[in-house]
VEXBAPA-699788 format. One line per field, with one value per residue (C-alpha): residue number from 1; residue in one letter; x, y, z. Coordinates in Angstrom, 2 decimals, decimal comma, padded with zeros to 5 digits. Layout:
seq <- NUM;...
type <- a;...
X <- X;...
Y <- Y;...
Z <- Z;...
***
This chain:
seq <- 1;2;3;4;5;6;7;8;9;10;11;12;13;14;15;16;17;18;19;20;21;22;23;24;25;26;27;28;29;30;31;32;33;34;35;36;37;38;39;40;41;42;43;44;45;46;47;48;49;50;51;52;53;54;55;56;57;58;59;60;61;62;63;64;65;66;67;68;69;70;71;72;73;74;75;76;77;78;79;80;81;82;83;84;85;86;87;88;89;90;91;92;93;94;95;96;97;98;99;100;101;102;103;104;105;106;107;108;109;110;111;112;113;114;115;116;117;118;119;120;121;122;123;124;125;126;127;128;129;130;131;132;133;134;135;136;137;138;139;140;141;142;143;144;145;146;147;148;149;150;151;152;153;154;155;156;157;158;159;160;161;162;163;164;165;166;167;168;169;170;171;172;173;174;175;176;177;178;179;180;181;182;183;184;185;186;187;188;189;190;191;192;193;194;195;196;197;198;199;200;201;202;203;204;205;206;207;208;209;210;211;212;213;214;215;216;217;218;219;220;221;222;223;224;225;226;227;228;229;230;231;232;233;234;235;236;237;238;239;240;241;242;243;244;245;246;247;248;249;250;251;252;253;254;255;256;257;258;259;260;261;262;263;264;265;266;267;268;269;270;271;272;273;274;275;276;277;278;279;280;281;282;283;284;285;286;287;288;289;290;291;292;293;294;295;296;297;298;299;300;301;302;303;304;305;306;307;308;309;310;311;312;313;314;315;316;317;318;319;320;321;322;323;324;325;326;327;328;329;330;331;332;333;334;335;336;337;338;339;340;341;342;343;344;345;346;347;348;349;350;351;352;353;354;355;356;357;358;359;360;361;362;363;364;365;366;367;368;369;370;371;372;373;374;375;376;377;378;379;380;381;382;383;384;385;386;387;388;389;390;391;392;393;394;395;396;397;398;399;400;401;402;403;404;405;406;407;408;409;410;411;412;413;414;415;416;417;418;419;420;421;422;423;424;425;426;427;428
type <- m;n;a;e;i;i;s;v;g;t;e;l;l;l;g;a;v;v;n;t;d;a;a;i;v;a;r;a;l;s;e;l;g;i;d;l;l;h;t;c;v;v;g;d;n;p;a;r;l;k;e;a;v;e;t;a;i;r;r;s;d;l;l;v;m;t;g;g;l;g;p;t;t;d;d;l;t;k;e;t;t;a;a;a;a;g;k;q;l;t;l;h;q;p;s;l;e;r;i;q;n;y;f;n;e;k;h;v;s;e;n;q;a;k;q;a;w;l;p;e;g;c;h;v;l;q;n;d;n;g;t;a;p;g;c;a;f;q;a;e;n;g;c;t;i;i;m;l;p;g;p;p;s;e;l;a;p;m;l;h;n;y;a;v;p;y;l;k;q;s;q;e;f;t;i;v;s;h;n;v;h;i;y;g;r;g;e;a;p;v;a;q;m;m;d;d;l;m;d;g;e;n;p;t;l;a;p;y;a;n;e;g;e;c;y;l;r;v;t;a;k;a;r;t;h;q;e;a;d;q;l;c;q;p;l;i;d;e;i;k;r;r;l;g;g;f;v;y;s;v;d;v;d;s;l;e;a;l;v;v;q;l;l;g;e;q;g;k;t;l;a;t;a;e;s;c;t;g;g;l;l;s;k;r;l;t;d;i;s;g;s;s;a;v;f;h;m;g;v;t;t;y;a;n;q;a;k;e;q;l;l;g;v;p;h;e;t;l;e;a;h;g;a;v;s;p;e;t;a;r;a;m;a;e;g;i;v;r;a;s;g;s;d;l;g;v;g;i;t;g;i;a;g;p;e;g;g;t;p;e;k;p;v;g;l;i;y;i;a;l;s;d;g;k;n;t;w;v;t;k;r;s;p;i;g;r;t;k;s;r;d;w;h;r;h;c;a;a;s;q;a;l;d;m;v;r;r;y;l;s;g;l;p;v;v;a;e;h;q;y;e;g;d;k;a;s;r;g
X <- 000,00;001,38;000,45;000,51;000,10;-001,38;-001,11;-003,46;-002,83;-001,35;000,36;002,40;003,48;004,58;006,56;004,52;003,68;005,99;004,34;004,73;001,57;003,33;006,06;003,53;001,55;004,68;005,94;002,58;002,45;005,98;005,09;002,15;004,44;002,75;005,05;004,88;005,80;004,68;004,01;003,01;001,68;-001,16;-002,42;-006,06;-006,93;-009,75;-008,49;-004,92;-006,17;-008,57;-005,71;-003,48;-006,22;-007,13;-003,47;-003,07;-006,22;-005,00;-001,53;-001,88;-003,74;-004,04;-004,34;-004,05;-005,22;-004,23;-005,74;-008,59;-011,44;-012,25;-015,09;-013,56;-014,20;-010,71;-011,24;-012,11;-010,51;-013,70;-015,66;-012,85;-011,69;-015,20;-015,98;-012,73;-013,57;-017,15;-018,83;-021,57;-021,43;-024,19;-024,91;-023,59;-025,94;-023,76;-020,88;-023,18;-024,31;-020,69;-019,98;-023,05;-021,94;-018,41;-019,74;-022,56;-025,04;-028,10;-027,70;-024,26;-023,32;-023,47;-019,67;-019,33;-022,07;-020,38;-017,72;-020,37;-020,95;-018,99;-018,66;-021,60;-021,00;-017,70;-016,25;-016,20;-013,03;-013,99;-012,19;-011,60;-009,60;-011,45;-014,53;-013,72;-014,22;-012,07;-013,23;-012,19;-013,84;-013,21;-012,97;-014,75;-011,52;-010,91;-008,31;-008,72;-008,91;-008,40;-008,95;-007,48;-007,57;-004,51;-003,64;-001,15;-002,84;-005,97;-004,36;-002,02;-004,61;-007,17;-004,57;-003,36;-006,71;-008,98;-007,25;-004,52;-006,99;-009,15;-006,19;-005,20;-008,63;-008,05;-004,64;-004,22;-000,91;000,29;003,41;005,58;008,53;011,13;013,64;017,10;018,62;022,38;024,67;028,40;028,44;027,41;024,93;027,61;029,78;026,67;025,30;028,64;028,60;025,06;025,55;025,00;021,81;020,13;019,39;016,66;013,07;011,27;012,36;013,90;016,56;017,07;019,36;018,22;020,13;019,05;020,80;024,07;022,92;021,19;018,79;018,03;014,43;013,62;010,33;008,56;005,28;003,13;-000,48;-000,44;001,38;003,02;004,37;005,78;007,36;009,01;010,51;012,10;013,75;016,67;017,70;017,49;019,63;022,25;022,36;022,92;025,66;027,52;027,13;027,29;026,96;026,44;022,82;021,06;017,49;014,91;011,83;012,74;012,92;015,46;018,44;016,73;013,67;015,90;017,99;014,88;013,59;016,86;017,25;013,72;014,24;017,44;016,20;018,98;019,00;020,85;021,89;023,55;026,05;026,22;028,15;028,21;025,00;023,10;020,67;019,85;020,67;018,34;015,69;015,80;015,56;012,64;010,80;010,22;007,20;008,28;011,64;010,75;011,30;014,90;016,18;017,23;018,51;020,36;022,54;023,96;027,25;028,65;030,79;033,84;032,55;029,36;031,39;033,32;030,40;027,74;029,83;032,97;035,27;038,66;039,85;043,29;041,84;040,26;043,42;045,72;043,60;040,81;037,05;037,25;039,38;039,00;039,93;037,07;034,54;035,61;035,25;031,80;030,51;031,88;030,60;027,02;027,00;027,98;025,57;022,55;023,09;022,34;023,76;025,16;026,34;027,21;029,50;029,76;032,06;033,26;033,17;029,97;030,88;030,69;033,04;035,39;037,66;041,46;044,09;044,60;040,89;038,88;035,14;033,61;036,03;033,80;034,60;031,92;032,29;030,19;030,70;029,08;030,77;033,54;034,74;034,68;034,94;035,81;035,48;036,61;034,62;036,89;035,15;038,22;037,46;033,73;032,08;028,93;026,47;026,29;023,03;024,67;027,58;025,24;022,82;025,57;027,28;024,01;023,48;026,93;026,36;023,13;024,93;027,57;024,81;023,11;026,32;026,99;023,49;023,75;027,05;028,99;032,25;031,15;033,00;033,25;036,61;036,90;033,46;034,44;037,58;039,75;037,86;039,72;038,53;039,97;038,86;040,08
Y <- 000,00;003,39;006,35;010,13;012,80;016,25;018,68;021,64;025,10;028,41;028,62;025,55;027,12;030,29;028,38;029,85;026,29;023,30;020,45;017,65;015,96;014,59;013,02;011,40;009,94;008,86;006,85;005,12;004,23;002,87;000,63;-000,71;-001,50;001,08;002,84;006,63;008,09;011,74;014,45;018,06;021,13;023,15;026,48;027,30;027,74;025,60;025,56;024,52;022,01;020,47;020,11;018,43;016,03;015,04;014,35;012,25;010,22;009,39;008,18;006,77;003,91;005,81;009,55;010,90;014,49;016,43;019,71;021,89;020,05;022,75;025,28;028,35;029,54;028,56;024,94;023,58;020,13;018,08;020,06;020,16;016,57;015,11;017,00;015,82;012,24;012,45;012,41;014,53;015,74;014,58;015,35;012,69;013,00;011,17;013,55;016,55;015,24;014,77;018,40;019,55;017,56;018,95;022,49;021,43;023,12;021,69;024,07;025,01;027,61;026,81;026,92;024,35;022,17;022,06;019,81;017,04;017,13;014,23;012,44;010,11;006,51;007,26;005,44;008,04;008,40;009,61;012,62;011,96;015,16;017,83;018,58;017,76;014,08;012,43;009,99;007,34;006,55;005,36;007,62;006,53;005,01;002,98;005,24;005,20;008,68;009,38;012,85;013,77;017,01;019,25;019,73;016,95;016,42;015,41;013,82;011,39;009,62;009,52;008,07;005,36;004,50;004,58;005,15;002,52;-000,23;000,75;000,35;-002,96;-004,40;-003,98;-005,61;-009,32;-009,42;-008,12;-005,97;-006,15;-003,83;-003,75;-000,95;-002,01;001,04;001,54;003,93;004,32;003,41;005,76;005,01;004,56;001,98;000,15;000,00;-001,34;-004,04;-005,02;-004,71;-008,38;-008,42;-005,58;-007,56;-009,62;-009,19;-010,61;-009,52;-006,29;-004,25;-000,49;001,92;005,30;008,10;009,89;012,75;011,21;007,62;005,36;002,45;-000,44;-001,21;-004,87;-005,39;-008,60;-009,42;-012,47;-013,51;-013,21;-010,95;-013,96;-015,29;-011,88;-011,47;-014,89;-013,88;-010,81;-012,55;-014,34;-011,10;-009,18;-011,86;-011,56;-007,77;-008,15;-010,70;-008,38;-005,18;-006,60;-004,05;-001,19;-002,36;-000,73;-001,83;-003,31;-001,09;001,03;004,35;006,29;005,84;007,77;005,49;002,43;003,87;004,68;001,17;-000,51;001,61;000,69;-003,01;-003,03;-000,77;001,75;005,54;008,18;011,81;014,20;017,05;019,03;021,97;022,42;020,42;022,87;020,34;018,62;015,18;015,59;017,04;014,01;011,66;013,48;013,53;009,81;008,78;006,95;008,71;010,12;006,65;006,45;010,00;011,70;015,10;017,10;020,18;022,52;023,96;026,36;028,40;026,89;028,20;026,16;023,06;023,51;024,41;022,01;019,06;019,31;019,57;020,43;023,96;022,51;020,31;023,29;025,36;022,63;021,13;023,59;023,13;021,19;018,21;014,53;015,27;017,75;015,43;012,66;014,91;016,08;012,51;011,43;014,63;014,18;010,60;011,92;014,85;012,86;009,46;007,93;004,65;006,30;009,79;011,41;014,41;016,34;019,25;020,62;023,32;023,25;026,33;028,08;030,26;029,46;026,97;027,11;025,09;023,03;022,71;023,06;023,38;019,94;018,75;017,20;014,92;012,62;010,62;007,91;006,90;004,19;005,42;002,86;003,12;006,04;005,91;008,94;009,30;012,09;013,37;015,03;015,14;016,07;017,79;018,05;021,45;021,01;023,25;023,91;021,95;018,97;018,84;019,08;016,47;013,98;014,47;013,74;010,69;009,35;009,82;007,84;005,14;004,85;004,33;001,83;-000,13;-000,18;-001,46;-004,07;-005,48;-004,22;-002,23;001,26;002,78;000,70;000,37;002,64;004,07;007,35;008,28;010,28;009,22;007,85;006,36;005,65;004,02;004,54
Z <- 000,00;-001,04;001,12;001,03;003,71;003,10;006,01;005,79;007,25;006,17;009,56;008,57;005,28;007,04;009,65;012,48;013,57;013,16;011,27;013,81;012,51;009,43;011,57;013,90;011,00;009,11;012,08;012,46;008,77;008,90;011,82;009,80;006,88;004,67;002,21;002,48;-000,92;-000,73;001,84;001,26;003,05;001,57;002,84;003,58;-000,08;-001,51;-005,11;-004,22;-001,67;-004,22;-006,72;-004,12;-003,03;-006,59;-007,37;-004,23;-004,90;-008,41;-007,42;-003,89;-002,20;001,07;001,71;005,25;005,73;008,86;009,99;008,82;010,56;013,11;013,41;011,76;008,22;007,05;008,14;004,70;004,63;004,88;002,33;-000,21;000,23;000,14;-003,08;-004,69;-003,69;-005,01;-001,61;-000,05;003,57;005,92;009,57;011,94;014,89;017,48;016,73;017,11;020,48;021,57;020,63;022,57;025,61;025,28;025,64;027,98;025,66;023,95;021,03;019,77;017,19;013,49;013,31;016,08;014,60;011,18;012,68;012,84;009,05;007,61;004,25;003,61;004,61;006,36;009,35;012,14;014,24;017,69;019,17;022,88;023,35;021,36;019,32;015,68;014,81;012,19;009,56;007,07;003,74;000,20;-002,82;-005,98;-007,35;-004,17;-002,52;001,26;002,78;006,47;007,92;011,30;013,34;013,36;017,05;017,92;021,29;019,36;016,31;018,08;020,27;017,45;015,11;017,48;019,11;016,07;012,70;013,11;014,15;011,15;008,80;010,35;009,57;005,85;005,89;005,30;007,13;010,48;010,72;013,84;014,44;017,21;017,77;018,94;020,64;020,57;022,43;021,85;018,18;015,37;012,60;009,90;011,73;012,94;009,40;008,18;010,84;009,80;006,05;005,28;007,36;005,50;002,35;003,98;002,85;005,89;008,40;007,22;008,99;008,73;010,65;012,00;013,70;016,87;018,66;019,80;019,32;016,82;016,54;014,24;013,31;012,76;010,92;009,95;008,21;008,91;009,24;013,03;015,50;017,13;013,84;012,88;016,31;016,02;012,68;014,33;017,28;015,52;013,83;017,13;018,79;016,04;016,40;020,14;019,52;017,16;019,19;022,69;025,46;023,02;022,70;025,62;024,96;022,69;022,55;025,59;023,81;025,89;028,16;030,93;030,83;031,04;033,88;035,94;035,26;036,28;039,40;040,46;039,81;041,87;044,64;044,08;044,07;042,07;042,53;040,09;040,27;037,03;035,74;031,96;031,43;033,62;035,12;031,82;033,22;036,19;033,89;031,61;034,57;036,15;032,82;033,41;035,44;038,60;038,85;042,28;043,75;042,52;041,98;045,21;044,15;041,55;041,95;039,32;040,51;037,95;040,30;041,99;045,31;044,86;044,05;047,28;049,54;048,22;047,07;049,16;046,15;047,70;047,04;046,33;043,55;041,82;042,20;040,90;038,12;037,36;037,25;033,97;034,94;035,75;039,36;039,74;038,04;040,40;043,44;042,25;041,87;045,23;046,86;045,64;046,97;050,40;050,30;049,12;050,68;047,28;046,06;042,92;042,06;038,74;038,28;035,00;034,22;030,91;028,23;026,17;024,11;021,83;023,91;026,77;025,06;025,02;023,14;026,31;027,08;023,85;023,44;023,77;026,45;029,12;032,05;033,45;036,64;038,27;041,89;044,01;047,19;046,91;043,32;040,93;037,15;035,02;031,28;028,99;026,03;023,49;020,11;018,09;014,82;015,47;015,26;017,30;019,10;022,81;022,99;021,26;023,71;026,69;025,37;024,54;027,90;029,70;027,48;028,22;031,95;031,65;029,70;032,43;035,00;032,69;032,26;036,01;036,75;033,97;035,23;032,20;032,15;033,15;030,21;027,05;025,34;022,29;022,87;021,23;019,36;021,71;024,86;027,82;031,06;034,45;037,67;041,16
***
């Protein structure tokens, strides 16, 4: 099945609103094994929208429309799309009643009521988070058309709860995908290591890059979910064999989620002491539900005085080695363990840039330490030759700290050999 996405809204064309809808829909289609061949954005112009819809209906098996289902005069997606598909709009009474209940009014305005007018014979997609229902129907030539509201908070649940099950009903086969998440190896070397595995047709293997890490998607097709899942497992096992400890999870989507999970399973706690990352590590941890049971505290100590007073970093260490040094990172990690009473402590100090670097300590030089109160491990990030943003350095430093914790909790070497070119690690 070949698919196309048309996102509707002048605000998207002008860049006033980022089109996240297309990304959300594209990921869902990929997981269903549906090939997405075209995407486009069309402003709130009936003539241009009609042209785009007619083109999509001619060349695609599935058209997903996002946006333009609301109550205002520029919300023209339903009217235009239905006309292009040869359908009339009719009042869907249950949707009208849901809109009336939403506003707690027996009679709503004409603009609000127009959201309940839907293409004749369509399958209605309920909106549990707003007023505009979505719908699915067939054009005269057999192209399936799905219309979804624009706000992501409404689109995403409608897509996953109603549109995806609708699409699955029409498919003879079931698609199962698993994401194998990798930290410490880039997309290019991983792809090279997996080159001979990427020629398979069922299951298939494809590499994807994330910020500072990558993942491999394993996808199989079969008549049942269980059969497709069984096809995936040997390939997943082979990936794990080749990459070893660099695989941090299958289908756990982030290092922070995995770290919170592992800490909870082992009954351990963590605290953080950050300098150049400015609290990003603690922020990522506390983004995860349940982190309050395992995350004790986090401090951001930019000034040397704060490092001394809050973490007990010796004044002599700062004088002799400077704030950006393995000695200071070590003292920060050990200090936060003492201050918090946690089982584990992380210390991060470095130069995120774009200013502040020197020939001896360039931008991107970051030291990360992990301490369990008895042993302390320190690693050095020195991305030689890489011109990266401040946000990139901070994000990757936080990710590497999380990976050190993950490795400790998994019984692996806390710092992998040759994890990054130019990186060094020590323990003591």
